[in-house]
VOPAGU-2260 file (C-alpha; in pm, 1 decimal, decimal comma):
REM VOPAGU-2260
SITE   aa  ch    i         X         Y         Z
SITE  MET   A    0    9251,6    4953,7    3931,1
SITE  ARG   A    1    9373,2    4594,4    4077,9
SITE  ARG   A    2    9347,5    4488,1    3692,9
SITE  LEU   A    3    9585,1    4728,4    3584,6
SITE  LEU   A    4    9849,6    4652,3    3891,9
SITE  LEU   A    5    9779,6    4258,9    3744,7
SITE  CYS   A    6    9896,0    4353,0    3382,9
SITE  LEU   A    7   10190,1    4561,4    3534,0
SITE  LEU   A    8   10309,8    4259,8    3744,6
SITE  VAL   A    9   10326,2    4054,5    3487,2
SITE  ALA   A   10   10487,9    4278,4    3262,3
SITE  GLY   A   11   10773,3    4280,2    3548,7
SITE  VAL   A   12   10805,4    3915,3    3544,7
SITE  GLY   A   13   10842,9    3907,2    3187,6
SITE  THR   A   14   11039,0    4166,1    3111,9
SITE  VAL   A   15   11357,5    3948,2    2982,1
SITE  GLY   A   16   11234,8    3703,7    2754,9
SITE  PHE   A   17   11137,3    3522,8    2393,9
SITE  ALA   A   18   11171,9    3776,6    2060,5
SITE  ARG   A   19   10830,4    3589,8    1952,3
SITE  GLY   A   20   10815,3    3772,5    1607,7
SITE  ALA   A   21   10665,9    4057,1    1498,3
SITE  ALA   A   22   10318,5    3967,2    1378,6
SITE  ALA   A   23    9932,4    4054,4    1435,7
SITE  TYR   A   24    9629,7    3940,9    1488,3
SITE  PRO   A   25    9420,2    3896,9    1137,7
SITE  GLN   A   26    9075,1    3814,3    1346,6
SITE  PHE   A   27    9067,7    4210,5    1419,3
SITE  GLN   A   28    9044,5    4305,0    1064,0
SITE  PHE   A   29    8721,8    4395,1    1018,0
SITE  SER   A   30    8586,5    4213,6    1353,9
SITE  SER   A   31    8664,8    4554,9    1493,7
SITE  GLY   A   32    8571,0    4767,7    1249,1
SITE  THR   A   33    8872,7    4801,0    1096,4
SITE  ASN   A   34    8873,2    4756,3     690,6
SITE  LYS   A   35    9247,1    4677,6     664,0
SITE  CYS   A   36    9573,8    4580,1     861,7
SITE  SER   A   37    9751,5    4911,4     795,3
SITE  GLN   A   38    9477,8    5129,9     969,4
SITE  CYS   A   39    9638,5    4983,4    1324,7
SITE  HIS   A   40   10018,6    4936,4    1256,0
SITE  PHE   A   41   10275,3    5132,2    1079,2
SITE  SER   A   42   10355,7    4857,4     809,5
SITE  PRO   A   43   10176,0    4902,0     524,2
SITE  ALA   A   44   10108,1    4521,2     519,3
SITE  GLY   A   45   10008,8    4501,1     914,7
SITE  THR   A   46   10241,6    4388,8    1174,3
SITE  GLY   A   47   10456,7    4531,6    1470,5
SITE  LEU   A   48   10455,8    4834,1    1610,2
SITE  ILE   A   49   10061,2    5000,6    1642,1
SITE  SER   A   50    9983,1    5350,9    1533,2
SITE  SER   A   51    9771,5    5610,4    1707,6
SITE  TRP   A   52    9457,6    5477,1    1569,0
SITE  GLY   A   53    9527,0    5096,6    1646,5
SITE  ARG   A   54    9591,6    5243,3    2014,8
SITE  SER   A   55    9260,2    5414,2    2001,5
SITE  GLU   A   56    9122,1    5048,3    1921,1
SITE  SER   A   57    9282,6    4884,8    2179,3
SITE  GLY   A   58    9100,6    5050,5    2431,0
SITE  ASP   A   59    8784,0    5110,2    2282,2
SITE  THR   A   60    8689,5    4842,2    2066,8
SITE  ILE   A   61    8917,5    4521,3    2148,2
SITE  SER   A   62    8951,9    4544,1    2549,8
SITE  MET   A   63    8678,0    4540,1    2789,3
SITE  ALA   A   64    8796,3    4894,8    2999,1
SITE  GLY   A   65    9092,7    5095,7    3006,4
SITE  ASP   A   66    9302,3    5379,9    2789,8
SITE  GLY   A   67    9518,5    5263,1    2493,9
SITE  GLY   A   68    9728,4    5546,4    2465,2
SITE  PHE   A   69   10080,2    5498,9    2538,8
SITE  LEU   A   70   10142,7    5425,0    2899,4
SITE  HIS   A   71    9777,4    5408,2    2920,7
SITE  GLY   A   72    9775,8    5772,2    2815,4
SITE  ALA   A   73    9982,4    5910,3    3102,3
SITE  VAL   A   74   10243,5    5981,6    2822,6
SITE  THR   A   75   10208,6    6190,0    2528,6
SITE  LEU   A   76   10446,7    6149,7    2317,1
SITE  PRO   A   77   10611,3    6409,6    1995,0
SITE  SER   A   78   10413,1    6327,8    1673,6
SITE  TRP   A   79   10764,2    6233,7    1493,8
SITE  LEU   A   80   10820,0    5947,4    1797,0
SITE  ALA   A   81   10645,7    5644,0    1848,8
SITE  LEU   A   82   10745,8    5354,8    2094,1
SITE  GLY   A   83   10611,1    5048,4    2220,9
SITE  ALA   A   84   10681,6    4668,1    2340,8
SITE  ASP   A   85   10539,8    4360,3    2371,3
SITE  ILE   A   86   10618,9    4158,9    2694,5
SITE  ARG   A   87   10504,9    3762,5    2728,0
SITE  PHE   A   88   10518,6    3535,7    3008,3
SITE  ALA   A   89   10364,9    3181,1    2929,8
SITE  GLY   A   90   10312,3    2831,2    3050,8
SITE  VAL   A   91   10363,3    2525,4    2813,4
SITE  ARG   A   92   10226,5    2156,2    2883,6
SITE  ASN   A   93   10331,6    1936,0    2555,7
SITE  ASP   A   94   10284,2    1548,8    2518,9
SITE  ASP   A   95   10389,3    1389,5    2204,2
SITE  GLY   A   96   10358,7    1034,9    2344,5
SITE  GLY   A   97   10751,4    1031,5    2390,3
SITE  GLN   A   98   10918,9     834,2    2714,5
SITE  ALA   A   99   10975,7    1155,1    2844,7
SITE  ALA   A  100   10618,5    1336,1    2795,8
SITE  PRO   A  101   10429,4    1505,6    2932,8
SITE  GLN   A  102   10688,0    1824,1    2959,6
SITE  SER   A  103   10599,5    2141,8    3143,0
SITE  ALA   A  104   10769,8    2490,0    3134,5
SITE  TRP   A  105   10696,3    2824,4    3244,1
SITE  PHE   A  106   10884,9    3076,3    3097,5
SITE  PRO   A  107   10931,0    3426,2    2976,1
SITE  MET   A  108   10821,7    3416,0    2622,2
SITE  GLN   A  109   10880,4    3769,4    2445,0
SITE  ALA   A  110   11069,1    4109,1    2516,3
SITE  ASP   A  111   11078,3    4326,7    2235,0
SITE  LEU   A  112   11116,1    4696,9    2229,4
SITE  TYR   A  113   10984,2    4882,6    1906,1
SITE  SER   A  114   11042,0    5285,8    1809,2
SITE  ARG   A  115   10952,3    5464,5    1533,2
SITE  PHE   A  116   11114,6    5817,9    1396,9
SITE  ALA   A  117   10931,7    6003,1    1140,5
SITE  PHE   A  118   11196,6    6252,8     959,0
SITE  SER   A  119   10901,4    6419,4     755,6
SITE  ASP   A  120   10582,3    6339,7     615,9
SITE  ALA   A  121   10703,4    6065,4     405,2
SITE  PHE   A  122   11046,1    5893,4     521,0
SITE  SER   A  123   11033,5    5755,3     859,7
SITE  LEU   A  124   11262,9    5493,2    1014,3
SITE  TYR   A  125   11129,8    5172,5    1211,9
SITE  LEU   A  126   11388,2    4942,8    1486,6
SITE  GLU   A  127   11293,8    4687,6    1716,5
SITE  GLY   A  128   11494,4    4443,0    1950,2
SITE  GLY   A  129   11464,3    4151,3    2161,5
SITE  VAL   A  130   11580,4    3818,2    2350,2
SITE  ARG   A  131   11588,5    3501,7    2183,8
SITE  GLY   A  132   11465,8    3266,8    2462,3
SITE  GLU   A  133   11554,3    2883,6    2551,0
SITE  THR   A  134   11207,3    2688,7    2681,3
SITE  ARG   A  135   11439,4    2437,9    2803,7
SITE  PRO   A  136   11792,1    2580,4    2901,4
SITE  SER   A  137   12034,5    2294,9    3064,8
SITE  SER   A  138   12102,0    2531,6    3360,3
SITE  GLY   A  139   12040,3    2908,0    3527,3
SITE  PHE   A  140   11694,6    2824,2    3678,4
SITE  ALA   A  141   11551,0    3089,1    3843,7
SITE  ASN   A  142   11289,4    2995,2    4187,2
SITE  THR   A  143   11050,7    3300,9    4181,7
SITE  GLY   A  144   10794,3    3149,1    4404,4
SITE  ILE   A  145   10557,7    3051,1    4164,6
SITE  GLY   A  146   10772,5    2753,8    4037,9
SITE  ASN   A  147   11072,9    2675,9    3853,3
SITE  ILE   A  148   11101,2    2916,7    3570,0
SITE  ASN   A  149   11272,8    2736,5    3289,9
SITE  TYR   A  150   11480,6    2991,6    3142,1
SITE  ASP   A  151   11848,5    3115,2    3139,9
SITE  PHE   A  152   11859,5    3441,2    3254,1
SITE  SER   A  153   12283,0    3444,4    3245,3
SITE  THR   A  154   12284,2    3456,9    2918,0
SITE  VAL   A  155   12027,8    3740,2    2755,3
SITE  ALA   A  156   12311,2    3960,1    2664,3
SITE  ASP   A  157   12378,0    3716,5    2449,2
SITE  ARG   A  158   12108,6    3625,6    2247,5
SITE  PHE   A  159   11972,8    3991,9    2175,6
SITE  ILE   A  160   11817,3    3969,0    1818,7
SITE  THR   A  161   11694,7    4263,3    1616,4
SITE  ARG   A  162   11422,8    4139,2    1311,2
SITE  GLU   A  163   11292,7    4438,9    1219,5
SITE  HIS   A  164   11442,5    4768,9    1096,1
SITE  TYR   A  165   11365,8    4943,4     820,4
SITE  LEU   A  166   11379,0    5306,6     619,9
SITE  MET   A  167   11003,4    5381,0     499,4
SITE  TRP   A  168   10897,5    5610,8     232,6
SITE  ARG   A  169   10500,1    5647,7     269,4
SITE  PRO   A  170   10361,3    6006,0     173,5
SITE  SER   A  171   10008,3    5920,6     303,6
SITE  ALA   A  172    9784,3    5646,0     462,2
SITE  THR   A  173    9685,0    5537,5     105,5
SITE  GLY   A  174    9877,5    5536,2    -189,2
SITE  PRO   A  175   10184,5    5430,0    -277,1
SITE  TYR   A  176   10485,1    5318,4     -72,9
SITE  ALA   A  177   10814,0    5148,9     -74,2
SITE  ARG   A  178   11052,8    5017,1     264,6
SITE  VAL   A  179   11380,7    4874,9     233,1
SITE  GLY   A  180   11540,6    4669,2     539,6
SITE  ARG   A  181   11476,1    4362,5     779,1
SITE  PHE   A  182   11122,4    4240,0     764,2
SITE  PHE   A  183   10898,8    3945,7     612,6
SITE  ALA   A  184   10754,7    3999,5     267,2
SITE  PRO   A  185   10398,3    4029,4     317,8
SITE  TYR   A  186   10268,0    3724,4     247,9
SITE  GLY   A  187    9968,6    3496,6     425,0
SITE  LEU   A  188    9781,0    3501,3     746,1
SITE  ARG   A  189   10058,9    3658,8     987,9
SITE  PHE   A  190    9966,2    3488,9    1299,9
SITE  VAL   A  191   10100,3    3573,5    1638,8
SITE  GLU   A  192   10145,7    3206,0    1709,8
SITE  HIS   A  193   10410,6    3047,3    1495,3
SITE  VAL   A  194   10316,4    2739,2    1542,5
SITE  TYR   A  195   10043,2    2730,2    1283,7
SITE  PHE   A  196   10155,7    2523,5     930,2
SITE  VAL   A  197   10057,4    2840,7     748,4
SITE  ARG   A  198   10383,3    3038,2     933,7
SITE  ARG   A  199   10619,8    2719,8    1015,2
SITE  PHE   A  200   10669,3    2582,5     625,0
SITE  THR   A  201   10629,0    2862,0     389,4
SITE  GLY   A  202   10941,5    3075,9     544,2
SITE  TYR   A  203   10767,5    3245,4     770,8
SITE  ASN   A  204   10898,5    3086,2    1118,2
SITE  LEU   A  205   11081,2    3216,1    1372,2
SITE  TYR   A  206   11369,6    3398,7    1330,6
SITE  GLU   A  207   11378,4    3365,4     967,9
SITE  GLU   A  208   11341,2    3757,7     889,5
SITE  THR   A  209   11500,9    3862,4     548,2
SITE  TYR   A  210   11668,6    4181,4     402,5
SITE  THR   A  211   11359,3    4289,1     182,7
SITE  ALA   A  212   11269,2    4575,8     -40,8
SITE  SER   A  213   10947,5    4615,7     -60,1
SITE  GLY   A  214   10682,0    4851,7    -254,0
SITE  GLY   A  215   10333,1    4854,1    -370,4
SITE  TYR   A  216   10042,4    5011,8    -313,5
SITE  VAL   A  217    9755,8    5070,1     -11,2
SITE  GLY   A  218    9437,4    5164,0    -132,1
SITE  ASP   A  219    9052,3    5204,9      65,9
SITE  ASP   A  220    8935,8    4872,5    -104,0
SITE  TRP   A  221    9282,0    4651,6    -238,7
SITE  GLU   A  222    9631,4    4660,9    -193,2
SITE  LEU   A  223    9946,4    4533,8    -357,5
SITE  HIS   A  224   10308,9    4407,7    -202,4
SITE  LEU   A  225   10576,7    4306,7    -431,9
SITE  SER   A  226   10915,8    4248,7    -249,4
SITE  ALA   A  227   11255,3    4100,0    -349,3
SITE  PHE   A  228   11426,6    3944,3     -21,3
SITE  THR   A  229   11770,6    3775,1      41,6
SITE  PRO   A  230   11851,8    3630,5     377,1
SITE  PRO   A  231   12135,4    3819,8     602,6
SITE  PRO   A  232   12501,0    3785,1     461,9
SITE  SER   A  233   12720,4    3527,4     633,9
SITE  SER   A  234   12951,1    3828,1     782,5
SITE  PHE   A  235   12655,6    3976,9     969,0
SITE  PRO   A  236   12708,5    3959,7    1352,0
SITE  ASP   A  237   12450,6    3753,5    1565,2
SITE  PRO   A  238   12176,2    3959,2    1625,1
SITE  LEU   A  239   12123,4    4027,3    1237,6
SITE  GLN   A  240   12118,5    3693,5    1166,4
SITE  SER   A  241   11843,9    3459,6    1080,5
SITE  VAL   A  242   11754,9    3058,4    1073,0
SITE  GLY   A  243   11623,3    2782,5     862,1
SITE  SER   A  244   11656,9    2761,4     492,0
SITE  ARG   A  245   11833,4    3059,6     341,6
SITE  GLU   A  246   11648,3    3180,4      82,1
SITE  SER   A  247   11668,6    3448,1    -149,7
SITE  GLY   A  248   11387,7    3543,3    -397,7
SITE  GLY   A  249   11095,3    3711,6    -437,9
SITE  ALA   A  250   10690,2    3763,9    -309,8
SITE  ALA   A  251   10367,3    3862,6    -419,6
SITE  TYR   A  252   10051,0    3951,1    -245,5
SITE  TYR   A  253    9716,3    4115,0    -381,4
SITE  GLU   A  254    9396,0    4188,2    -181,4
SITE  LYS   A  255    9067,3    4281,3    -270,4
SITE  ARG   A  256    8815,7    4398,2     -20,2
SITE  PHE   A  257    8429,0    4366,3       4,5
SITE  ILE   A  258    8335,2    4641,1     201,7
SITE  GLY   A  259    8006,3    4832,0     235,7
SITE  GLU   A  260    7625,4    4838,1     387,5
SITE  SER   A  261    7605,3    4486,6     419,2
SITE  PRO   A  262    7592,2    4277,8     752,1
SITE  VAL   A  263    7856,2    4023,5     562,3
SITE  VAL   A  264    8202,0    4223,2     452,8
SITE  GLY   A  265    8514,3    4041,7     411,0
SITE  ALA   A  266    8823,4    3989,0     137,0
SITE  VAL   A  267    8975,2    3749,7    -102,2
SITE  ALA   A  268    9375,4    3782,3    -147,3
SITE  VAL   A  269    9601,9    3590,6    -373,4
SITE  GLN   A  270    9990,8    3546,3    -322,6
SITE  ALA   A  271   10250,5    3413,7    -469,2
SITE  ARG   A  272   10657,5    3350,8    -321,7
SITE  ILE   A  273   10980,4    3234,1    -483,2
SITE  GLY   A  274   11270,9    3132,5    -223,5
SITE  VAL   A  275   11561,1    2970,9    -354,5
SITE  ALA   A  276   11850,3    2852,7    -149,9
SITE  SER   A  277   12181,4    2667,6    -210,0
SITE  GLU   A  278   12076,9    2308,3    -154,4
SITE  GLU   A  279   11688,4    2349,6    -261,2
SITE  ALA   A  280   11427,3    2602,4    -404,6
SITE  ARG   A  281   11028,6    2659,0    -302,3
SITE  TYR   A  282   10772,8    2772,7    -541,1
SITE  GLN   A  283   10437,6    2839,6    -363,6
SITE  GLY   A  284   10087,1    3006,2    -436,7
SITE  GLY   A  285    9827,5    3030,2    -248,8
SITE  VAL   A  286    9389,6    3214,7    -183,5
SITE  ILE   A  287    9320,1    3387,1     162,1
SITE  GLY   A  288    8989,9    3420,1     223,1
SITE  LYS   A  289    8828,1    3649,3     497,1
SITE  ALA   A  290    8432,1    3692,3     540,5
SITE  TRP   A  291    8293,0    3856,1     883,0
SITE  VAL   A  292    7936,1    3797,7     965,8
SITE  GLU   A  293    7827,6    4139,7    1175,1
SITE  PRO   A  294    7521,9    3991,0    1329,0
SITE  ALA   A  295    7660,9    3661,4    1424,4
SITE  LYS   A  296    7994,6    3824,6    1530,5
SITE  LEU   A  297    8156,5    3565,8    1350,3
SITE  LEU   A  298    8484,9    3600,5    1141,5
SITE  PHE   A  299    8583,0    3327,7     887,9
SITE  LEU   A  300    8974,8    3313,5     793,4
SITE  GLY   A  301    9110,3    3077,9     524,0
SITE  GLU   A  302    9436,5    2981,2     355,1
SITE  ALA   A  303    9508,1    2726,6     131,1
SITE  ASP   A  304    9894,7    2727,1     -50,0
SITE  LEU   A  305   10071,7    2480,0    -281,9
SITE  ILE   A  306   10442,0    2414,1    -255,1
SITE  ARG   A  307   10680,5    2308,0    -501,7
SITE  GLN   A  308   10979,0    2194,3    -329,5
SITE  GLN   A  309   11294,6    2120,3    -511,4
SITE  VAL   A  310   11587,4    1966,3    -363,2
SITE  THR   A  311   11889,5    2032,6    -640,4
SITE  ALA   A  312   12156,9    1830,9    -484,8
SITE  ALA   A  313   11964,9    1549,6    -507,0
SITE  SER   A  314   11770,9    1603,4    -823,9
SITE  PHE   A  315   11459,2    1539,5    -631,1
SITE  GLY   A  316   11104,6    1729,9    -588,3
SITE  GLN   A  317   10813,5    1727,8    -405,8
SITE  ASP   A  318   10479,5    1891,8    -425,7
SITE  GLN   A  319   10353,0    2012,7     -87,8
SITE  PHE   A  320    9994,6    2192,0      39,1
SITE  VAL   A  321    9928,3    2408,3     361,9
SITE  SER   A  322    9630,7    2524,5     462,2
SITE  TYR   A  323    9419,1    2648,8     738,7
SITE  SER   A  324    9048,0    2693,9     802,9
SITE  GLY   A  325    8916,6    2875,3    1107,8
SITE  LEU   A  326    8627,7    3050,2    1255,3
SITE  SER   A  327    8639,5    3312,8    1573,2
SITE  TRP   A  328    8375,7    3431,0    1749,9
SITE  PHE   A  329    8347,0    3770,6    1959,6
SITE  PRO   A  330    8032,0    3758,8    2192,1
SITE  ILE   A  331    8132,7    4009,0    2413,0
SITE  ARG   A  332    8393,4    4301,3    2404,0
SITE  GLY   A  333    8716,0    4212,4    2520,4
SITE  LEU   A  334    8635,7    3814,0    2428,7
SITE  MET   A  335    8747,7    3608,3    2152,3
SITE  ALA   A  336    8682,3    3227,0    2103,6
SITE  SER   A  337    8852,2    3112,8    1824,5
SITE  LEU   A  338    8863,2    2757,6    1638,1
SITE  ALA   A  339    9062,3    2556,3    1386,0
SITE  TYR   A  340    9207,1    2287,7    1128,8
SITE  GLU   A  341    9546,7    2307,9     992,3
SITE  ARG   A  342    9656,5    2029,4     727,1
SITE  PHE   A  343   10019,0    2010,3     567,1
SITE  GLN   A  344   10102,3    1746,3     349,5
SITE  GLU   A  345   10487,7    1727,5     286,4
SITE  ASN   A  346   10472,3    1484,7       8,2
SITE  MET   A  347   10151,8    1500,7    -143,5
SITE  SER   A  348   10238,2    1167,8    -358,6
SITE  VAL   A  349   10250,7     972,2      27,3
SITE  SER   A  350    9934,2     976,2     234,2
SITE  THR   A  351   10122,4     904,5     521,4
SITE  THR   A  352   10345,1    1228,1     508,2
SITE  GLY   A  353   10053,1    1435,4     601,8
SITE  ARG   A  354    9974,6    1619,0     937,7
SITE  ASN   A  355    9631,3    1742,3    1117,3
SITE  ALA   A  356    9623,2    2008,6    1357,4
SITE  TYR   A  357    9289,4    2126,3    1567,0
SITE  ASP   A  358    9311,6    2435,2    1751,3
SITE  LEU   A  359    9143,8    2595,2    2029,2
SITE  GLN   A  360    9223,1    2941,1    2146,8
SITE  ILE   A  361    9056,4    3151,8    2413,0
SITE  ASN   A  362    9206,7    3544,7    2392,7
SITE  VAL   A  363    9093,0    3794,5    2697,9
SITE  PHE   A  364    9172,7    4149,9    2665,6
SITE  PRO   A  365    9026,0    4235,3    3001,0
SITE  TYR   A  366    9225,4    4578,2    3018,4
SITE  ALA   A  367    9405,0    4798,3    2776,2
SITE  HIS   A  368    9723,6    4687,9    2681,1
SITE  CYS   A  369    9661,0    4325,0    2879,4
SITE  GLU   A  370    9591,2    4024,3    2744,1
SITE  ALA   A  371    9583,8    3616,7    2821,2
SITE  VAL   A  372    9531,7    3321,8    2562,8
SITE  LEU   A  373    9503,6    2991,8    2618,0
SITE  LEU   A  374    9558,4    2788,6    2354,5
SITE  GLY   A  375    9524,0    2398,2    2350,6
SITE  ARG   A  376    9597,5    2214,2    2041,8
SITE  LEU   A  377    9572,4    1841,6    1902,8
SITE  MET   A  378    9803,3    1779,9    1599,7
SITE  THR   A  379    9836,5    1378,0    1425,5
SITE  VAL   A  380   10102,1    1294,8    1237,9
SITE  GLY   A  381   10093,7    1034,5     962,5
SITE  GLN   A  382    9889,1     714,9    1010,4
SITE  ALA   A  383    9647,3     729,0    1247,2
SITE  SER   A  384    9750,2     453,1    1479,0
SITE  GLN   A  385   10044,1     662,2    1591,4
SITE  PRO   A  386    9963,9     878,4    1924,6
SITE  ALA   A  387    9855,5    1239,9    1869,2
SITE  SER   A  388   10047,0    1478,7    2076,1
SITE  ASN   A  389    9882,9    1792,9    2238,2
SITE  LEU   A  390    9991,3    2093,7    2370,6
SITE  LEU   A  391    9852,2    2361,7    2613,0
SITE  MET   A  392    9955,2    2709,6    2633,8
SITE  LEU   A  393    9894,4    2980,1    2881,5
SITE  GLN   A  394   10022,1    3337,3    2809,2
SITE  LEU   A  395   10025,8    3670,1    3012,0
SITE  HIS   A  396   10066,1    3917,9    2741,0
SITE  TYR   A  397   10198,1    4325,5    2774,2
SITE  TYR   A  398   10213,0    4557,6    2547,0
SITE  LEU   A  399   10228,3    4930,4    2526,0
């Protein structure tokens, strides 16, 4: 009961926050006994609101204790309705080597609400909404008794955003599907942490969601997703807008899973994406590997992408490389420790344009719906003589 009350207190403090992005935990594929991401999420590619299966997994296999049901099992929703929420509060210490470093802040990081309405066995409507945040606002600081919270509460109403909303046809858990609306085209390892290079530099950074038409097939041991996307029209209101390069294009993702009685299971995926904006175009493709070693409780995740960036206005082009290699260990139920190495080469012909990142992340799930995350990150840019930057972040997460 004390753990439950602590989680609810965290949720109350962070109710107004930072719309962080509807992503997922690719580390739970295979490690939780679930072979495909869409088993735990309503989205056929994973991410976003979790299904009844996902809720059962969150209580029975992922967390140390507790009921994974909606509101801890206190409320049973009708079969046509699914609701959820993600609430995060974060503390950050960042040292980039500048004169003002190190910098620190405590702030509400995420407050997203999700809903899904099923009209029949095949058709459903998915809606999400949250609040864009400001880590270091110029005013509006609030004292909560635990230090100054770096957040401007007075502008919450102006920063509402809905990053995902779509209509979907999916007659069964396996088989064909189609959906249209606002969401990221399936591509890559969709980590929760948007600071990872494979999200930041492949068109999947924070608030870069597009309007997308996507379809494909999800089978027991393979899946295929094909998508066409375009940015929100400039006439759309701010809650429907995006940031970053306003690209139109398409994406493809194919995953083959290797499952069975072997103590080692996994998957291999290939992917491609084309994004064309008014001043540049990006042509990219990559591979993904996943392997779960049951006896050792170890999960290997890797992604590598080659990107051709063509700047049309300057008749200039460059080849880029981005990758992630990670290892996650699950020593006991409710605890995950991960080590990772990341590489981003902005221009493969210029050696000093490379960035390396080394990550240590510890996720603790003490009770269903509750999570604490400690992330340490060391990043080097360019030549070895340049100072490295480091980031330390603690997150408290409550979800419904």
